[in-house]
C-alpha positions in Angstrom: -33.9 -6.0 50.5 -36.5 -4.6 48.2 -36.1 -4.8 44.2 -36.0 -2.1 42.0 -39.2 -3.6 40.4 -40.9 -3.8 43.7 -40.2 -0.5 44.8 -41.4 1.1 41.6 -44.5 -0.7 41.6 -45.2 0.4 45.2 -44.6 3.9 44.0 -46.8 3.6 41.3 -49.5 2.3 43.1 -49.6 5.5 45.3 -49.2 7.9 42.5 -52.0 6.0 40.4 -54.3 5.9 43.5 -54.1 9.9 43.2 -53.3 9.9 46.8 -49.8 11.7 46.3 -47.0 13.4 44.2 -44.0 11.4 42.9 -41.6 12.8 45.6 -43.9 11.8 48.2 -44.8 8.2 47.2 -41.0 7.4 47.1 -40.4 9.0 50.7 -43.5 6.9 51.7 -42.0 3.9 50.1 -39.0 4.5 51.6 -40.5 4.7 55.1 -42.6 1.4 54.6 -39.6 -0.6 53.6 -37.0 0.8 55.9 -35.0 2.5 53.2 -33.0 5.4 53.7 -34.1 8.2 51.1 -30.5 8.4 50.4 -30.4 5.1 49.2 -33.3 5.4 47.1 -31.5 6.3 44.2 -30.5 2.8 43.2 -34.1 1.9 43.3 -35.6 4.4 41.1 -36.4 3.1 37.7 -36.1 5.4 34.5 -40.0 5.9 34.5 -39.8 7.0 37.9 -36.8 9.3 37.4 -38.7 10.7 34.4 -41.8 11.4 36.3 -40.0 12.8 39.3 -37.9 15.2 36.8 -41.3 16.2 35.0 -42.8 16.9 38.4 -39.8 19.4 39.0 -40.6 21.1 35.9 -44.2 21.5 36.6 -43.2 23.6 39.2 -43.0 21.6 42.4 -39.2 21.3 42.8 -36.2 22.7 40.5 -32.5 22.6 41.3 -30.7 25.4 40.2 -27.9 24.6 38.3 -25.9 27.8 38.5 -25.6 30.8 40.1 -25.8 34.6 38.3 -21.9 34.2 38.3 -22.1 30.5 36.6 -21.0 28.4 39.4 -22.8 25.4 40.5 -25.5 25.8 43.1 -26.4 23.0 45.5 -29.6 24.4 47.0 -33.5 23.7 45.9 -35.8 26.2 45.2 -39.9 26.2 44.8 -41.2 27.4 41.9 -44.9 28.1 40.9 -45.2 28.9 37.4 -48.7 29.9 38.2 -48.2 32.8 40.2 
């Protein structure tokens, strides 16, 4: 089983190499290490979580927290602030 430190290092290597975004790097490391993406949550370090959140705020993926009626939503939308 891969440790949080090993997981983070592998993801960081992919990101720093400029070959991919955070989410894709996480999914690739999961694939390489036979980790289900749903199980990766426990392997995410605080810096990786922050980068993933920042990536979402930069327009790649943003989770809608509420509907127009104020009820919680569970869907995701692609948002591009440059358009």
